[in-house]
Phi, psi and omega in degrees: 000135183247160182269107182211161177243077186260133176257113182279335179267144179299147177292144181293331184247119173106311187297313184296318180298317181294318181297318182292328183275357184253125175255154182304127182240333188232136176279110183256023181300313180295320177304311182297319181295311181294320180300313181295319181293320179294318177298322179296320180294319178298320184293346179292330184232344183243146182234133175075029182232034183298318180290329176299321178300315179299319182292316179296316180296318179297318179297318178298317179295327181272004181058037178250178180244158187234139173246120177259124181239136177175164180294160180301143175097008181260018175068032176295308181295319179298319179298318179295319180295318180296317179301318180295322183287341177282351181253143175274079185204164179289150182226136177225140176244130178240120177270114179280134178224163182299336182262008181287135181257156177305323180294336177290346182256305186270338181116180182205170178272135178234134181286127179259123179289332180292317182262353183055040180209162178279136179237143181282123177259112184296142178270182184292348179292340180280084179204176179274309178245119184243120174262117176256105186273129179055061184300331181273013172274345181260149180289172187301324182299320179287319177301324182295340179295343182270348187306303186293314186292326179285326183276316188248000180056042177206161176235129176257125182217122181053040176080005180246136179262134178242114184280145175276145177283154177275140352276161174232113188223120180256126172244113180251147175241151175209149172276156177306146186295346178288340182295143181293142176083023179242158179241131179296133176285131178294157183301324180296324178287317179300324183292343177289343180269130178296319180220149170242116185253121180263121180266141179242173180295148175291157176283168184304321180296315179294320181293323177295321178295322177299314181296318179296322182289322187248019184296333179261358181206077189287320191276317189270141172238112183280096182278356177293344179281351178280122180270147175282125188252317193246125175268153180305323181296318178292322178298315179299320179298317181289326176297321177291319181296333182299330180293344181269356176294125188284138177232115180292151179304324181291335175289319176300317179295324179297318177298316179299317181297320178297314181294319179298322180294328177294334181273341184253343184296135184291343180271353184250125179277319182228115184274178183284150182265172175302333176299325177293322177300314180295322179295319180294323178294310184293319180290327177294321176298315181298318181295321178300316180295318179299325181270011170088017180244146176259021176214152184265136176253161173303330178302320180296317180296316181294324180292327183270335186307312181300322184281330179279328189259340191294342177250007183245358175239151179240126180283157176290153178304323180297319180294319179293322179295331178280357176084012179281142181265160176299322178302314182294320180294319178298319178295322176299318180296318178299320181290328183286317187289130182290139179288154178299145178255000000 
């Protein structure tokens, strides 16, 4: 179960007008087929995470990376593994620990007796889908090894650039920073993630369903039942198609108004950057396509705002001392900003 502020009903102001003025422009048949199949694969092993599937899928379509945060035992790693298995691509898992070195991630030079020269040995980051488990267990020096590869999809070593193959998608997990033995991710590292998704405990109904499903097999999760759904060629086609999702000028202005409010709000010390604006636009487009629409509604922007912004704004010390959360402040900002007319 994830922590989100999703509005399932259209907004009374703005949504209907935009929907009425929009005629079908893009054939989203493939989008609908792939979305449904991916959700079906997730449902085989996960319960109560339908919106999480949409968020992970949207990030993949936007060529962004995802940070999953939650206490141990909320299926963060399992969710990442299932997402990886739905794609026809290579998968690597890296367990971050306090003694992990940057060379353990990106690779290092090894002397070859055959060539009598040093050769670059690629590290585990060279894969299509990379799961970084407990990213905040490693110190800042190791975390910094991810800066270039996550932003530019390449690794520079001894003056040589090594390009990552398509697709390149990083799913990182972390425990809350209050947990013992963790290191806070610097803002520059957090900004490499398109979204930060906070997972919460399942509700009683979902937890009972989990117990009923796994009462005879508590420890093992048979991921071999997950079918590969999406090929890289199809993924590339949908990423290109995403650019055709229509965005009305008033939706663009609405995104600008939200971002501007993060910079002016008295509870926010450091507001969102233009990168956040672009992230909110691209993820809103992806969510619209996933939900079968070729146009963006204010609902899409509002659904994505908490996940796009919660790691990109810093609250004032006074706000934090009063016990207010980033989630609550973002919701206040959404409530303050007027909807498009």
